C-alpha positions, 0 to 999 in steps of 0.5 A: 500500500505504501508503494502504491500510495507513493506511486500515485503521488508521483504520477499526480506530481508529474501531471501537475508539473505538465499543467503548471507549465500550461498555466504559466504560458497562459498567464504570461500570454494574457499578462503580455496581451497576446494569446497563449497555447490554444491550438492543441486540444480544447483551449490548449489543454493537451499542449503539455502532452505534446511538449512532453512527447516532443522533448522525449522523442527528440534526438539527443546530442552530447558535447564531445568534451563533456564528462559523459557519465556525469552529464547523462546521470545529472538530470536524473539526480535532479529529478530524484532530489525534487521528487524525494521532497514529496515524501513529506506530503501530508496524506490523509491516510497511509502516509509516512509520518516523518518525525524529523521532516524539517531536517529531511526537508533541509537535507533534500532541498540543499542537495539541489545545488549539487545537481546544478554543480554537476550539470555545469561542471560535466557540460565542460562549457564556460557558460554552464560553469559560470551558472553553477558557480553562481548557484552555489554562492546564491544557495549559501546566501539564502539557505541560512535565512530559509532554515532559521525561518522554518526553525522558528515556526517548528520551535513554536509547535514544539515538533519537527513534524510537518503533520503537526503543523497541519493540526494548527489549521485554525491559526495562520502563522502569517499573522504572527510575523508578517515581515518574515512571510515576505522574507520566506517568499523571497527565499522560495524564489531563490530556492527554485531559481525563479525570476528575479533570482534566476542567476544560474539561468541568465539568458542575457549573460550566460546564454542559458546558464548551467543547462546550456548543453542539455536538450531533449530528454535531459532538459525535460528532466531538469525542467520537471525537477524545477517546476516540481520544486515550485509546487512543493514550495507553494505547498509548504508555504500554504501549510505553514503560513495559511493554516495546515488543513491539508484534508480540505479542498481549500488547501489545494486552492492556496497551493494554486494561488502561490503557484500563480504568485511565482508566475506573476513575479516572473512576468512583473520583475526583471532579473535582480543584480547578482551582488544585490542578492548577496547583500540582501541575504546577508545584511537584511534577511539574516539579521531579521530571521535571526532576531525572530528566531531568538524571540521565539526561543525566548518565548518558549523558554519563558513558557517552559519556565512558567509551566514548571513554576 
């Protein structure tokens, strides 16, 4: 049963990624006052299947001087890393109740940087190497703030389990710390390599960044892993900040709203300057998240002291 449940979840994630790409293309087209995909099927509803078939059936080419084994294996590594995160999805029944789900999330999300590094290094291209070096320094900058923000809320509920956050469905943590919510959103954009923090995929200065040598199936796997991470971060955001009632239909509406937010930001904002992200992460986000973390720890210590008195 566990295997069957996990298989159904993975199939649903992959289908969601396909239709999320359709949603993105339609939203971007209407924001830019043009028509999006509307020819394949009714209102373009079959466009994701056509794109998937095109990418996986295309001829694959390999750079002559690439590190062949790592070059082939790296897209699968990135896809496995993004799908590993979905183990923490709070099923209503037959779920894996990870007692240390927070630590598992940090470990798996940090592994995404290794996929970018190996992709850039194995392609043996100057542009891809620059893209992966950018992603490494970017990840070092925002990961600390991301961890401290999450740790603050898990200290409040006194558990590292994502299921326990779902028990707080009557209270939205966004009202507890509104500025921290915007820092979290910014870190989510950097975590998923989305505009305005898509420095590892800078088309204007790096041709295409770390994936410049990938085409057909390899590019499709990297594409799926990125969009799967976006949906997962949207799920974590709605679970923590907007009530964890993960057994209701409203929970999935919140996920769609945050997926729309990622698209909206991509359409509205230009790419941020690289050094400004470093400055913002170290000088603004880190002090703010650390102060909130120390405040929540102090509140827990005072409550613990009063409990034993």
